[in-house]
C-alpha positions in Angstrom: 21.2 33.0 20.6 20.6 32.5 24.3 19.8 36.2 24.6 17.4 36.1 21.6 14.3 36.7 23.6 15.4 38.4 26.7 12.6 40.9 26.3 11.7 41.2 30.0 8.1 40.3 29.3 5.7 37.8 30.7 7.2 37.6 34.2 3.9 36.0 35.2 1.5 34.1 32.8 -0.2 36.6 30.4 -3.9 37.1 30.9 -6.5 38.4 28.5 -9.2 37.6 26.0 -8.9 35.9 22.6 -11.6 35.6 19.9 -10.8 32.1 18.6 -12.8 29.4 20.4 -16.0 31.4 20.7 -16.0 33.4 17.4 -13.8 31.2 15.1 -13.5 32.5 11.6 -16.8 34.3 11.2 -16.2 36.9 8.5 -19.8 37.6 7.3 -20.6 40.9 9.0 -23.6 41.5 6.8 -25.7 38.7 8.3 -24.1 38.4 11.7 -22.5 41.8 12.7 -22.3 40.8 16.5 -20.2 37.7 15.9 -18.0 38.5 12.9 -14.3 39.0 13.4 -14.2 42.8 13.1 -13.1 46.1 14.5 -16.6 46.4 16.1 -16.2 43.1 18.0 -12.8 44.1 19.5 -14.0 47.6 20.4 -17.0 46.2 22.2 -14.9 43.7 24.1 -12.4 46.4 25.0 -15.3 48.5 26.4 -16.6 45.6 28.5 -13.1 44.7 29.7 -12.5 48.3 30.9 -16.0 48.8 32.3 -16.7 45.5 34.1 -13.5 44.9 36.2 -11.7 42.5 33.8 -8.8 44.9 33.4 -8.5 45.3 37.2 -8.6 41.6 37.7 -5.5 41.3 35.4 -6.9 40.5 32.0 -4.9 43.0 30.0 -4.4 41.5 26.5 -7.2 41.7 23.9 -6.1 39.3 21.2 -7.1 39.0 17.6 -6.7 35.5 16.2 -6.8 34.2 12.6 -9.0 35.7 9.9 -8.3 39.4 10.5 -6.4 40.0 7.3 -7.2 40.9 3.8 -6.7 38.0 1.4 -3.5 39.5 0.0 -0.7 41.8 1.1 -0.7 45.4 -0.1 1.4 46.7 -3.0 4.4 47.2 -0.7 4.2 43.6 0.5 2.8 44.5 3.9 0.1 42.7 5.7 -3.2 44.6 5.8 -6.4 44.2 7.7 -9.6 43.3 5.8 -10.8 46.8 4.8 -14.5 46.0 5.2 -14.3 44.5 8.6 -11.5 46.7 10.0 -12.2 50.0 8.2 -9.9 52.0 10.6 -7.0 49.5 10.3 -5.1 47.9 13.1 -3.2 51.0 14.2 -6.4 52.8 15.0 -7.8 49.8 16.8 -4.6 49.5 18.9 -4.9 53.2 19.9 -8.5 52.6 21.0 -7.5 49.5 23.0 -4.6 51.4 24.6 -7.0 54.2 25.5 -8.9 51.7 27.6 -5.8 50.7 29.5 -5.5 47.4 27.6 -3.0 45.8 25.2 -3.6 44.5 21.7 -2.6 41.0 20.5 -2.4 40.0 16.9 -2.0 36.7 14.9 0.3 35.5 12.2 1.8 32.3 11.0 5.3 31.0 10.4 4.4 29.4 7.1 3.3 31.0 3.8 -0.4 30.8 4.8 -2.2 31.0 8.1 -4.3 28.0 9.2 -7.4 29.6 7.7 -5.6 30.4 4.4 -4.7 34.1 4.8 -1.2 35.4 4.0 1.5 34.0 6.4 4.8 35.5 7.4 7.2 33.2 5.6 9.9 35.3 3.9 8.4 38.4 5.5 9.5 38.0 9.2 11.3 41.3 9.5 8.7 43.3 7.6 5.8 41.8 9.5 7.5 42.4 12.9 8.1 46.0 11.9 4.5 46.4 10.7 3.1 45.0 14.0 5.4 47.3 16.0 4.4 50.3 13.9 0.8 49.6 14.6 1.3 49.4 18.3 0.8 45.7 18.8 1.7 44.2 22.2 1.5 40.5 21.7 2.0 38.2 18.7 0.5 34.7 18.5 2.6 33.0 15.9 1.0 29.8 14.5 2.7 26.9 12.7 0.5 25.9 9.8 1.9 25.4 6.3 5.5 25.7 7.4 6.8 22.8 5.3 9.9 21.1 6.7 10.8 21.0 10.4 14.0 23.1 9.8 11.9 25.8 8.3 9.5 25.7 11.3 12.3 26.1 13.8 14.1 28.7 11.7 10.9 30.7 11.2 10.2 30.8 15.0 13.7 31.9 15.8 13.7 34.5 13.0 10.5 36.1 14.1 11.7 36.2 17.7 14.8 38.2 16.6 12.8 40.3 14.3 10.4 41.3 17.1 13.3 42.2 19.4 14.9 44.3 16.6 11.8 46.5 16.5 12.5 47.9 19.9 8.9 47.5 20.9 7.9 45.2 23.8 5.9 42.4 22.1 5.0 39.2 24.0 5.8 36.3 21.7 3.4 33.3 21.8 4.6 30.3 19.9 3.0 27.1 18.6 6.4 25.5 18.0 6.4 22.4 20.2 2.8 21.4 19.1 4.0 21.2 15.5 7.2 19.4 16.4 5.7 16.8 18.7 4.3 14.3 16.2 7.8 14.1 14.7 10.3 14.8 17.5 10.6 15.7 21.1 10.7 19.5 21.5 13.8 21.0 23.0 12.1 23.3 25.6 15.3 24.9 26.7 15.8 26.2 23.2 12.2 27.1 22.7 12.2 29.2 25.9 15.2 31.2 24.6 12.9 32.5 21.8 9.3 32.4 23.1 7.4 33.8 26.1 4.9 31.0 26.0 4.4 28.0 23.8 1.6 25.6 23.0 1.9 21.9 23.6 -1.4 20.3 22.7 -4.5 20.4 20.4 -7.1 23.2 20.3 -9.4 23.7 23.3 -13.0 22.7 22.7 -16.0 23.8 24.7 -16.3 20.4 26.4 -15.4 18.4 29.5 -13.8 15.8 27.3 -11.4 18.4 26.0 -10.5 19.7 29.5 -9.9 16.2 30.7 -7.7 15.3 27.8 -5.4 18.3 28.4 -5.0 17.4 32.1 -4.2 13.8 31.3 -1.6 14.9 28.7 0.0 17.4 31.1 0.3 14.8 33.9 1.8 12.3 31.4 4.4 14.8 30.2 5.0 16.7 33.4 8.6 15.4 33.8 9.6 17.2 30.6 7.5 20.4 30.8 7.1 21.5 34.4 10.8 22.3 35.0 11.1 24.6 32.1 8.2 26.9 33.0 9.0 30.1 34.9 9.2 33.9 34.6 9.5 34.9 31.0 8.4 31.5 29.6 5.2 29.4 30.1 3.6 26.2 29.0 0.4 26.8 27.3 -2.0 23.8 27.7 -4.2 23.8 24.6 -6.3 20.8 24.0 -8.9 19.1 21.9 -10.9 15.9 21.6 -9.7 15.6 18.0 -6.8 17.3 16.3 -8.3 20.6 15.1 -7.5 22.1 11.8 -7.0 25.5 13.5 -4.8 26.2 16.5 -4.9 28.7 19.3 -3.7 29.8 22.7 -5.0 27.8 25.6 -8.3 29.3 26.3 -10.6 29.5 29.3 -14.0 28.4 27.9 -15.8 29.3 31.1 -19.0 31.2 30.4 -19.8 29.4 27.2 -22.0 26.3 26.6 -20.1 23.1 27.2 -19.0 23.0 30.8 -21.1 22.5 33.9 -20.4 24.7 36.9 -18.1 22.1 38.6 -16.2 21.6 35.3 -15.8 25.4 35.0 -14.3 25.4 38.6 -12.0 22.6 37.5 -10.7 24.5 34.5 -10.1 27.7 36.6 -8.4 25.8 39.4 -6.2 23.6 37.2 -5.1 26.5 34.9 -4.0 28.2 38.1 -2.1 25.1 39.3 -0.4 24.7 35.9 0.7 28.4 35.8 -1.0 28.6 32.4 -1.7 31.8 30.5 -5.3 32.8 31.2 -6.9 33.8 27.9 -10.7 33.7 28.0 -12.6 32.9 24.8 -16.2 33.8 25.5 -18.6 36.6 24.9 -18.0 39.1 27.7 -21.0 41.1 26.5 -23.3 38.2 27.6 -21.7 36.3 30.5 -23.5 35.0 33.6 -22.7 36.6 36.9 -21.4 33.2 38.2 -19.0 32.8 35.4 -17.8 36.4 35.8 -17.2 35.9 39.5 -15.2 32.7 38.9 -13.1 34.3 36.1 -12.4 37.4 38.3 -11.7 35.4 41.5 -8.8 37.3 43.1 -7.5 34.4 45.1 -7.3 32.0 42.1 -5.7 34.7 39.9 -3.1 35.3 42.7 -2.2 31.6 42.6 -1.9 31.7 38.8 0.2 34.9 38.9 2.4 33.8 41.8 5.8 35.6 41.4 7.8 32.4 42.2 6.6 31.2 38.8 6.8 27.5 39.4 4.4 25.3 37.5 2.3 22.7 39.5 2.3 18.9 38.9 0.3 15.8 39.8 1.6 14.1 43.0 -0.7 11.2 43.2 -3.6 9.5 41.4 -6.0 7.2 43.2 -9.0 5.6 41.5 -11.1 8.6 40.5 -9.1 11.2 42.3 -6.0 13.3 41.4 -3.9 15.3 43.8 -1.9 18.2 42.4 0.3 20.8 44.0 2.1 24.0 43.0 4.8 25.6 45.1 4.1 29.3 45.8 6.1 32.2 47.1 6.2 32.6 50.9 6.6 28.8 51.4 3.0 28.2 50.6 1.5 25.7 48.3 -1.6 25.5 46.1 -3.3 22.1 46.2 -6.0 20.8 43.9 -8.1 17.7 44.5 -9.9 16.7 41.3 -12.7 14.1 41.1 -12.9 12.4 37.7 -16.0 10.4 38.4 -18.9 11.4 36.1 -21.7 9.6 38.0 -23.2 9.7 41.4 -22.7 12.4 44.1 -19.9 14.1 45.9 -17.1 11.8 47.1 -14.5 12.1 49.9 -10.8 11.9 49.3 -8.5 11.5 52.3 -4.8 12.0 52.1 -1.9 12.6 54.5 -0.5 16.1 54.6 3.0 14.6 54.6 2.4 14.1 50.8 2.6 17.9 50.2 5.9 19.7 49.4 8.0 16.5 49.8 6.7 16.4 53.4 7.7 20.1 54.1 4.5 22.0 53.3 3.0 21.3 56.7 6.1 20.8 58.9 5.5 21.2 61.8 2.0 22.8 61.1 0.1 24.7 58.5 -3.0 26.7 58.0 -5.3 25.6 55.2 -7.7 27.8 53.2 -10.2 26.7 50.6 -10.2 28.9 47.5 -12.6 27.0 45.2 -15.5 26.2 44.8 -16.0 28.7 47.6 -13.7 30.6 49.8 -13.4 29.6 53.5 -10.8 28.9 56.2 -10.2 25.3 57.3 -7.9 26.2 60.2 -4.6 24.9 61.4 -3.3 21.3 60.9 -0.3 19.5 62.2 2.3 17.8 60.0 0.9 14.3 60.7 -2.8 15.1 60.1 -4.8 13.7 57.3 -7.2 15.9 55.3 -10.5 14.7 54.0 -11.9 16.7 51.1 -15.4 16.3 49.6 -15.4 16.9 45.8 -18.3 16.9 43.4 -18.2 14.7 40.2 -15.9 16.4 37.6 -15.2 19.1 40.2 -12.1 20.3 41.9 -11.4 21.7 45.4 -8.6 24.2 45.4 -6.7 24.8 48.6 -3.9 27.2 49.7 -1.6 25.6 52.3 
């Protein structure tokens, strides 16, 4: 069982685009052809990802979430795409996505129905894995709705992992396993990592600051159990919500939508890099502001997120409205984030001793410091005993590389 997943994939956190948070379960293409979950939507996103630098920035997976299916399996028991919304079928869409230098992700569920009520994979794990592989799918997001008992949940996640491996096709396996376990028992992350490439820990992301804040609080609270397990091949996926959502999804970057201010967008980008989180955008790339695009394509931030050492960051101190986080990087460097929780007033200064970083080793005997976000600039060289004073906007974050 320990070798169940060894699929050599996700050596760094996967990056891409996912339809869920922005497009939800819109299936009415007659009245809203631009927003409905359809072949057209994914072809248009693939075109934009290839034409506007998203692919080069590292966003390679174009992912279909719930609601892509026909309401029933075909006469051979196989899953099928809704014929009206996906007239060419998934295989043809996968070919198109591959022709753009991108990879296609798809969605199914461990239970007998998906969260939105479409056919689930229960009792069809091998058949569905073979179907996805034959279509040319590169990633499977496997949800956990309607699974029944906990034993069936765990068994279903393991069986789909083995079924995917048996196809011989490289398919990244994204699980929602710990999220569905948590209300009832503490997840065994060592076991989960044997089967999954990344796994979701928390509620759906909403397009709001409250949602972003709740995930950061949850992650800091549980960091002792989740940080150590993350690494090449297996990643914590911080999803979040203000309220438990009915639907579930990969952790999504909601930058470029409606709910976050500029500083809050900077905070999401910086903290997802610190947490070594998969970077899946859920926005409309056909209509995105130049600022949001620059932030999402920021090479320095993406390099931190994709650092080959693969260690997840953690909170090292909390002081009134400020949080200080660090993430060990390759080359004996560290990414450091200073987050200001205050939601009133103006920019505030946070001063801390550099001896706090890397158990005192990050700046011993000296270090150079570069600011990555909100804007890129060099801060120069500091000695081990220096203090650093960082000015941070309300709900904003300053991301540094030390």
